[in-house]
KOLFIVO-10679 format. One record per residue: residue number from 1; x, y, z of N, C-alpha, C in turn; residue in three letters. Coordinates in nm, 3 decimals. Last residue first. Example, Ala and Ser with C-alpha at 12.3 -4.5 7.8 and 13.67 -1.06 7.14 Angstrom:
KOLFIVO-10679
+------+---------+---------+---------+---------+---------+---------+---------+---------+---------+------+
| resi |     n_X |     n_Y |     n_Z |    ca_X |    ca_Y |    ca_Z |     c_X |     c_Y |     c_Z | resn |
+------+---------+---------+---------+---------+---------+---------+---------+---------+---------+------+
|    2 |   1.285 |  -0.225 |   0.708 |   1.367 |  -0.106 |   0.714 |   1.290 |   0.003 |   0.787 |  Ser |
|    1 |   1.319 |  -0.569 |   0.780 |   1.230 |  -0.450 |   0.780 |   1.320 |  -0.330 |   0.780 |  Ala |
+------+---------+---------+---------+---------+---------+---------+---------+---------+---------+------+
END
This chain:
KOLFIVO-10679
+------+---------+---------+---------+---------+---------+---------+---------+---------+---------+------+
| resi |     n_X |     n_Y |     n_Z |    ca_X |    ca_Y |    ca_Z |     c_X |     c_Y |     c_Z | resn |
+------+---------+---------+---------+---------+---------+---------+---------+---------+---------+------+
|  123 |  -7.242 |   4.769 |  -7.021 |  -7.266 |   4.628 |  -7.045 |  -7.380 |   4.591 |  -6.960 |  Unk |
|  122 |  -7.077 |   5.014 |  -6.843 |  -7.122 |   4.972 |  -6.974 |  -7.130 |   4.820 |  -6.975 |  Unk |
|  121 |  -7.126 |   5.249 |  -6.588 |  -7.094 |   5.109 |  -6.622 |  -7.153 |   5.078 |  -6.759 |  Unk |
|  120 |  -6.981 |   5.568 |  -6.483 |  -7.084 |   5.477 |  -6.533 |  -7.030 |   5.338 |  -6.566 |  Unk |
|  119 |  -6.816 |   5.744 |  -6.355 |  -6.825 |   5.754 |  -6.501 |  -6.926 |   5.657 |  -6.564 |  Unk |
|  118 |  -6.879 |   5.931 |  -6.071 |  -6.888 |   5.794 |  -6.126 |  -6.907 |   5.803 |  -6.277 |  Unk |
|  117 |  -6.887 |   6.177 |  -5.951 |  -6.766 |   6.144 |  -6.026 |  -6.768 |   6.003 |  -6.086 |  Unk |
|  116 |  -7.125 |   6.184 |  -5.815 |  -7.107 |   6.279 |  -5.925 |  -6.986 |   6.243 |  -6.010 |  Unk |
|  115 |  -7.294 |   5.886 |  -5.732 |  -7.173 |   5.968 |  -5.718 |  -7.160 |   6.060 |  -5.839 |  Unk |
|  114 |  -7.499 |   5.720 |  -5.797 |  -7.534 |   5.846 |  -5.732 |  -7.414 |   5.939 |  -5.714 |  Unk |
|  113 |  -7.386 |   5.485 |  -5.893 |  -7.438 |   5.582 |  -5.990 |  -7.482 |   5.715 |  -5.929 |  Unk |
|  112 |  -7.304 |   5.279 |  -5.740 |  -7.220 |   5.398 |  -5.739 |  -7.275 |   5.510 |  -5.827 |  Unk |
|  111 |  -7.460 |   5.067 |  -5.796 |  -7.486 |   5.135 |  -5.669 |  -7.404 |   5.264 |  -5.656 |  Unk |
|  110 |  -7.351 |   4.947 |  -6.015 |  -7.455 |   5.049 |  -6.038 |  -7.492 |   5.124 |  -5.911 |  Unk |
|  109 |  -7.190 |   4.742 |  -5.935 |  -7.127 |   4.871 |  -5.959 |  -7.230 |   4.983 |  -5.979 |  Unk |
|  108 |  -7.356 |   4.523 |  -5.939 |  -7.322 |   4.580 |  -5.808 |  -7.259 |   4.719 |  -5.824 |  Unk |
|  107 |  -7.377 |   4.412 |  -6.188 |  -7.468 |   4.523 |  -6.155 |  -7.440 |   4.585 |  -6.019 |  Unk |
|  106 |  -7.133 |   4.310 |  -6.393 |  -7.170 |   4.308 |  -6.252 |  -7.252 |   4.433 |  -6.215 |  Unk |
|  105 |  -7.027 |   4.323 |  -6.637 |  -7.163 |   4.270 |  -6.631 |  -7.218 |   4.274 |  -6.488 |  Unk |
|  104 |  -6.835 |   4.606 |  -6.733 |  -6.860 |   4.496 |  -6.640 |  -7.005 |   4.452 |  -6.650 |  Unk |
|  103 |  -6.638 |   4.865 |  -6.787 |  -6.699 |   4.757 |  -6.863 |  -6.713 |   4.639 |  -6.769 |  Unk |
|  102 |  -6.678 |   5.193 |  -6.678 |  -6.636 |   5.058 |  -6.641 |  -6.711 |   4.957 |  -6.727 |  Unk |
|  101 |  -6.570 |   5.497 |  -6.833 |  -6.675 |   5.401 |  -6.796 |  -6.617 |   5.261 |  -6.771 |  Unk |
|  100 |  -6.328 |   5.699 |  -6.676 |  -6.363 |   5.619 |  -6.793 |  -6.469 |   5.517 |  -6.751 |  Unk |
|   99 |  -6.170 |   5.840 |  -6.491 |  -6.291 |   5.898 |  -6.548 |  -6.326 |   5.831 |  -6.681 |  Unk |
|   98 |  -5.967 |   5.737 |  -6.348 |  -5.942 |   5.757 |  -6.491 |  -6.056 |   5.831 |  -6.560 |  Unk |
|   97 |  -6.091 |   5.726 |  -6.096 |  -5.967 |   5.801 |  -6.113 |  -5.939 |   5.833 |  -6.259 |  Unk |
|   96 |  -6.309 |   5.555 |  -6.156 |  -6.332 |   5.693 |  -6.111 |  -6.207 |   5.778 |  -6.134 |  Unk |
|   95 |  -6.177 |   5.320 |  -6.225 |  -6.267 |   5.384 |  -6.322 |  -6.291 |   5.530 |  -6.284 |  Unk |
|   94 |  -6.047 |   5.272 |  -5.980 |  -5.969 |   5.293 |  -6.102 |  -6.054 |   5.365 |  -6.207 |  Unk |
|   93 |  -6.261 |   5.224 |  -5.811 |  -6.177 |   5.342 |  -5.787 |  -6.092 |   5.374 |  -5.910 |  Unk |
|   92 |  -6.347 |   4.979 |  -5.921 |  -6.435 |   5.097 |  -5.924 |  -6.353 |   5.225 |  -5.905 |  Unk |
|   91 |  -6.124 |   4.822 |  -5.860 |  -6.165 |   4.840 |  -6.000 |  -6.254 |   4.962 |  -6.013 |  Unk |
|   90 |  -6.130 |   4.832 |  -5.582 |  -6.015 |   4.887 |  -5.654 |  -6.048 |   4.912 |  -5.801 |  Unk |
|   89 |  -6.374 |   4.704 |  -5.536 |  -6.356 |   4.841 |  -5.488 |  -6.238 |   4.907 |  -5.560 |  Unk |
|   88 |  -6.318 |   4.453 |  -5.634 |  -6.419 |   4.534 |  -5.702 |  -6.407 |   4.680 |  -5.661 |  Unk |
|   87 |  -6.134 |   4.387 |  -5.434 |  -6.090 |   4.397 |  -5.573 |  -6.190 |   4.474 |  -5.657 |  Unk |
|   86 |  -6.274 |   4.371 |  -5.194 |  -6.169 |   4.472 |  -5.209 |  -6.125 |   4.490 |  -5.355 |  Unk |
|   85 |  -6.609 |   4.346 |  -5.144 |  -6.503 |   4.286 |  -5.225 |  -6.393 |   4.390 |  -5.251 |  Unk |
|   84 |  -6.817 |   4.481 |  -5.017 |  -6.702 |   4.440 |  -4.937 |  -6.586 |   4.384 |  -5.019 |  Unk |
|   83 |  -7.008 |   4.756 |  -5.050 |  -6.959 |   4.642 |  -5.126 |  -6.825 |   4.603 |  -5.064 |  Unk |
|   82 |  -7.145 |   5.008 |  -5.006 |  -7.166 |   4.887 |  -4.926 |  -7.130 |   4.762 |  -5.006 |  Unk |
|   81 |  -6.950 |   5.287 |  -5.019 |  -7.017 |   5.186 |  -5.102 |  -7.027 |   5.060 |  -5.020 |  Unk |
|   80 |  -6.745 |   5.530 |  -5.027 |  -6.875 |   5.508 |  -4.960 |  -6.958 |   5.417 |  -5.048 |  Unk |
|   79 |  -6.407 |   5.463 |  -5.025 |  -6.526 |   5.470 |  -5.108 |  -6.652 |   5.438 |  -5.028 |  Unk |
|   78 |  -6.169 |   5.421 |  -4.897 |  -6.259 |   5.523 |  -4.843 |  -6.393 |   5.533 |  -4.916 |  Unk |
|   77 |  -6.039 |   5.224 |  -5.048 |  -6.063 |   5.204 |  -4.906 |  -6.165 |   5.299 |  -4.846 |  Unk |
|   76 |  -6.028 |   5.344 |  -5.299 |  -6.098 |   5.216 |  -5.282 |  -6.132 |   5.192 |  -5.136 |  Unk |
|   75 |  -5.866 |   5.568 |  -5.246 |  -6.006 |   5.587 |  -5.284 |  -6.086 |   5.459 |  -5.262 |  Unk |
|   74 |  -5.624 |   5.433 |  -5.188 |  -5.688 |   5.519 |  -5.089 |  -5.835 |   5.537 |  -5.121 |  Unk |
|   73 |  -5.575 |   5.306 |  -5.434 |  -5.591 |   5.228 |  -5.311 |  -5.663 |   5.308 |  -5.204 |  Unk |
|   72 |  -5.547 |   5.529 |  -5.601 |  -5.654 |   5.432 |  -5.627 |  -5.681 |   5.350 |  -5.501 |  Unk |
|   71 |  -5.321 |   5.650 |  -5.485 |  -5.449 |   5.724 |  -5.493 |  -5.566 |   5.630 |  -5.515 |  Unk |
|   70 |  -5.127 |   5.452 |  -5.521 |  -5.165 |   5.492 |  -5.386 |  -5.299 |   5.563 |  -5.386 |  Unk |
|   69 |  -5.242 |   5.235 |  -5.790 |  -5.160 |   5.342 |  -5.732 |  -5.203 |   5.368 |  -5.588 |  Unk |
|   68 |  -5.228 |   4.959 |  -5.977 |  -5.295 |   5.010 |  -5.858 |  -5.201 |   5.111 |  -5.793 |  Unk |
|   67 |  -5.196 |   5.014 |  -6.332 |  -5.146 |   4.969 |  -6.202 |  -5.230 |   5.028 |  -6.089 |  Unk |
|   66 |  -5.353 |   4.916 |  -6.612 |  -5.352 |   5.025 |  -6.514 |  -5.309 |   4.966 |  -6.379 |  Unk |
|   65 |  -5.271 |   4.839 |  -6.946 |  -5.279 |   4.795 |  -6.807 |  -5.268 |   4.913 |  -6.714 |  Unk |
|   64 |  -5.444 |   4.870 |  -7.232 |  -5.353 |   4.945 |  -7.147 |  -5.374 |   4.898 |  -7.003 |  Unk |
|   63 |  -5.448 |   4.637 |  -7.509 |  -5.508 |   4.701 |  -7.392 |  -5.401 |   4.775 |  -7.312 |  Unk |
|   62 |  -5.345 |   4.491 |  -7.722 |  -5.368 |   4.634 |  -7.737 |  -5.435 |   4.705 |  -7.621 |  Unk |
|   61 |  -5.265 |   4.235 |  -7.701 |  -5.397 |   4.256 |  -7.758 |  -5.437 |   4.404 |  -7.761 |  Unk |
|   60 |  -5.020 |   4.259 |  -7.572 |  -5.024 |   4.209 |  -7.710 |  -5.158 |   4.239 |  -7.777 |  Unk |
|   59 |  -5.106 |   4.337 |  -7.313 |  -5.031 |   4.430 |  -7.398 |  -5.041 |   4.388 |  -7.544 |  Unk |
|   58 |  -5.237 |   4.101 |  -7.234 |  -5.302 |   4.231 |  -7.219 |  -5.237 |   4.332 |  -7.314 |  Unk |
|   57 |  -5.041 |   3.908 |  -7.261 |  -5.156 |   3.909 |  -7.353 |  -5.229 |   4.042 |  -7.350 |  Unk |
|   56 |  -4.881 |   3.964 |  -7.041 |  -4.828 |   3.990 |  -7.174 |  -4.941 |   3.991 |  -7.279 |  Unk |
|   55 |  -5.059 |   3.893 |  -6.833 |  -5.002 |   4.028 |  -6.839 |  -4.950 |   4.060 |  -6.979 |  Unk |
|   54 |  -5.119 |   3.618 |  -6.890 |  -5.222 |   3.721 |  -6.891 |  -5.165 |   3.862 |  -6.906 |  Unk |
|   53 |  -4.985 |   3.376 |  -6.900 |  -4.937 |   3.487 |  -6.983 |  -5.037 |   3.603 |  -6.991 |  Unk |
|   52 |  -5.099 |   3.176 |  -6.755 |  -4.959 |   3.207 |  -6.730 |  -4.906 |   3.325 |  -6.809 |  Unk |
|   51 |  -5.361 |   3.150 |  -6.861 |  -5.340 |   3.205 |  -6.727 |  -5.196 |   3.246 |  -6.699 |  Unk |
|   50 |  -5.422 |   3.026 |  -7.096 |  -5.372 |   3.164 |  -7.104 |  -5.331 |   3.220 |  -6.968 |  Unk |
|   49 |  -5.518 |   2.777 |  -7.021 |  -5.405 |   2.784 |  -7.115 |  -5.343 |   2.923 |  -7.119 |  Unk |
|   48 |  -5.741 |   2.846 |  -6.857 |  -5.622 |   2.783 |  -6.802 |  -5.500 |   2.796 |  -6.893 |  Unk |
|   47 |  -5.983 |   2.940 |  -6.935 |  -5.872 |   3.036 |  -6.935 |  -5.740 |   2.974 |  -6.890 |  Unk |
|   46 |  -6.160 |   2.736 |  -6.893 |  -6.137 |   2.780 |  -7.032 |  -6.018 |   2.875 |  -7.043 |  Unk |
|   45 |  -6.194 |   2.715 |  -6.617 |  -6.100 |   2.624 |  -6.685 |  -6.069 |   2.666 |  -6.829 |  Unk |
|   44 |  -6.265 |   2.878 |  -6.381 |  -6.262 |   2.927 |  -6.518 |  -6.163 |   2.842 |  -6.598 |  Unk |
|   43 |  -6.250 |   2.762 |  -6.134 |  -6.377 |   2.827 |  -6.168 |  -6.381 |   2.880 |  -6.311 |  Unk |
|   42 |  -6.021 |   2.659 |  -6.020 |  -6.098 |   2.572 |  -6.108 |  -6.231 |   2.630 |  -6.152 |  Unk |
|   41 |  -5.857 |   2.824 |  -5.884 |  -5.963 |   2.760 |  -5.806 |  -6.051 |   2.668 |  -5.890 |  Unk |
|   40 |  -5.700 |   2.921 |  -6.093 |  -5.638 |   2.839 |  -5.987 |  -5.742 |   2.762 |  -5.907 |  Unk |
|   39 |  -5.891 |   3.077 |  -6.227 |  -5.830 |   2.960 |  -6.293 |  -5.774 |   2.866 |  -6.187 |  Unk |
|   38 |  -5.939 |   3.274 |  -6.036 |  -6.049 |   3.187 |  -6.079 |  -5.996 |   3.062 |  -6.148 |  Unk |
|   37 |  -5.682 |   3.391 |  -6.025 |  -5.740 |   3.330 |  -5.906 |  -5.852 |   3.233 |  -5.944 |  Unk |
|   36 |  -5.661 |   3.500 |  -6.282 |  -5.568 |   3.396 |  -6.238 |  -5.622 |   3.320 |  -6.117 |  Unk |
|   35 |  -5.869 |   3.692 |  -6.268 |  -5.875 |   3.583 |  -6.367 |  -5.785 |   3.468 |  -6.322 |  Unk |
|   34 |  -5.773 |   3.858 |  -6.062 |  -5.901 |   3.789 |  -6.047 |  -5.915 |   3.674 |  -6.146 |  Unk |
|   33 |  -5.529 |   3.954 |  -6.169 |  -5.531 |   3.873 |  -6.046 |  -5.660 |   3.792 |  -6.038 |  Unk |
|   32 |  -5.634 |   4.100 |  -6.380 |  -5.542 |   3.989 |  -6.407 |  -5.538 |   3.896 |  -6.286 |  Unk |
|   31 |  -5.776 |   4.294 |  -6.243 |  -5.850 |   4.197 |  -6.324 |  -5.763 |   4.077 |  -6.360 |  Unk |
|   30 |  -5.577 |   4.449 |  -6.140 |  -5.655 |   4.369 |  -6.046 |  -5.734 |   4.262 |  -6.122 |  Unk |
|   29 |  -5.495 |   4.607 |  -6.341 |  -5.418 |   4.485 |  -6.319 |  -5.485 |   4.395 |  -6.216 |  Unk |
|   28 |  -5.762 |   4.731 |  -6.535 |  -5.695 |   4.730 |  -6.407 |  -5.619 |   4.600 |  -6.391 |  Unk |
|   27 |  -5.736 |   4.838 |  -6.858 |  -5.770 |   4.722 |  -6.776 |  -5.691 |   4.731 |  -6.646 |  Unk |
|   26 |  -5.861 |   5.055 |  -7.110 |  -5.777 |   5.034 |  -6.992 |  -5.829 |   4.915 |  -6.912 |  Unk |
|   25 |  -5.843 |   5.102 |  -7.442 |  -5.924 |   5.035 |  -7.341 |  -5.830 |   5.000 |  -7.226 |  Unk |
|   24 |  -5.834 |   5.385 |  -7.661 |  -5.769 |   5.285 |  -7.578 |  -5.871 |   5.224 |  -7.483 |  Unk |
|   23 |  -6.002 |   5.500 |  -7.847 |  -5.858 |   5.525 |  -7.856 |  -5.781 |   5.420 |  -7.778 |  Unk |
|   22 |  -6.262 |   5.278 |  -7.970 |  -6.205 |   5.371 |  -7.872 |  -6.055 |   5.389 |  -7.895 |  Unk |
|   21 |  -6.350 |   5.082 |  -8.137 |  -6.354 |   5.219 |  -8.188 |  -6.289 |   5.320 |  -8.093 |  Unk |
|   20 |  -6.337 |   4.854 |  -7.981 |  -6.252 |   4.862 |  -8.099 |  -6.245 |   5.003 |  -8.155 |  Unk |
|   19 |  -6.533 |   4.913 |  -7.790 |  -6.394 |   4.897 |  -7.749 |  -6.300 |   4.913 |  -7.869 |  Unk |
|   18 |  -6.761 |   4.917 |  -7.956 |  -6.726 |   5.033 |  -7.876 |  -6.579 |   5.029 |  -7.835 |  Unk |
|   17 |  -6.756 |   4.653 |  -8.051 |  -6.741 |   4.765 |  -8.145 |  -6.700 |   4.892 |  -8.071 |  Unk |
|   16 |  -6.804 |   4.520 |  -7.812 |  -6.680 |   4.496 |  -7.886 |  -6.653 |   4.610 |  -7.983 |  Unk |
|   15 |  -7.061 |   4.612 |  -7.759 |  -6.953 |   4.643 |  -7.666 |  -6.818 |   4.625 |  -7.735 |  Unk |
|   14 |  -7.207 |   4.503 |  -7.969 |  -7.199 |   4.649 |  -7.955 |  -7.085 |   4.691 |  -7.862 |  Unk |
|   13 |  -7.181 |   4.223 |  -7.915 |  -7.120 |   4.282 |  -8.036 |  -7.105 |   4.434 |  -8.022 |  Unk |
|   12 |  -7.110 |   4.127 |  -7.578 |  -7.206 |   4.170 |  -7.680 |  -7.133 |   4.242 |  -7.795 |  Unk |
|   11 |  -6.882 |   3.863 |  -7.500 |  -6.915 |   4.005 |  -7.498 |  -7.015 |   4.040 |  -7.608 |  Unk |
|   10 |  -6.816 |   3.604 |  -7.544 |  -6.897 |   3.633 |  -7.425 |  -6.942 |   3.778 |  -7.419 |  Unk |
|    9 |  -6.643 |   3.588 |  -7.761 |  -6.784 |   3.554 |  -7.782 |  -6.874 |   3.587 |  -7.663 |  Unk |
|    8 |  -6.395 |   3.709 |  -7.870 |  -6.456 |   3.745 |  -7.742 |  -6.605 |   3.715 |  -7.748 |  Unk |
|    7 |  -6.325 |   3.632 |  -8.117 |  -6.224 |   3.615 |  -8.013 |  -6.280 |   3.643 |  -7.874 |  Unk |
|    6 |  -6.541 |   3.705 |  -8.270 |  -6.515 |   3.562 |  -8.253 |  -6.412 |   3.535 |  -8.144 |  Unk |
|    5 |  -6.530 |   3.985 |  -8.285 |  -6.626 |   3.921 |  -8.195 |  -6.599 |   3.774 |  -8.171 |  Unk |
|    4 |  -6.171 |   4.054 |  -8.319 |  -6.311 |   4.056 |  -8.360 |  -6.399 |   3.984 |  -8.260 |  Unk |
|    3 |  -5.919 |   4.256 |  -8.222 |  -5.982 |   4.129 |  -8.191 |  -6.130 |   4.137 |  -8.227 |  Unk |
|    2 |  -5.812 |   4.505 |  -8.259 |  -5.776 |   4.402 |  -8.353 |  -5.836 |   4.266 |  -8.322 |  Unk |
|    1 |  -5.843 |   4.739 |  -8.123 |  -5.788 |   4.626 |  -8.052 |  -5.747 |   4.513 |  -8.146 |  Unk |
+------+---------+---------+---------+---------+---------+---------+---------+---------+---------+------+
END
């Protein structure tokens, strides 16, 4: 990715190394929405300067944006999971569809660990 720990101080060093050593790190475009929404609501003022260029920054920083497809939307809607946040459901479905571990500090995703197709959560 080319971004050292100083560029991402909120992430544990081991996670940064894992991301930097991977072939690619995928980011659901839903995450762009969630960041922009938090900035708009004043919940993440530190991101305000970058909020208008999140999509281009994703590419510039070497991440792979993952669009919400019909299959991801369908899985998110049908997912047997007592979690009502539609965006978290789409993010979880994206991880399942790609069969790639989800990078998140949110322990709510751990409720999916009983699924045979759940690739797991890192962080």
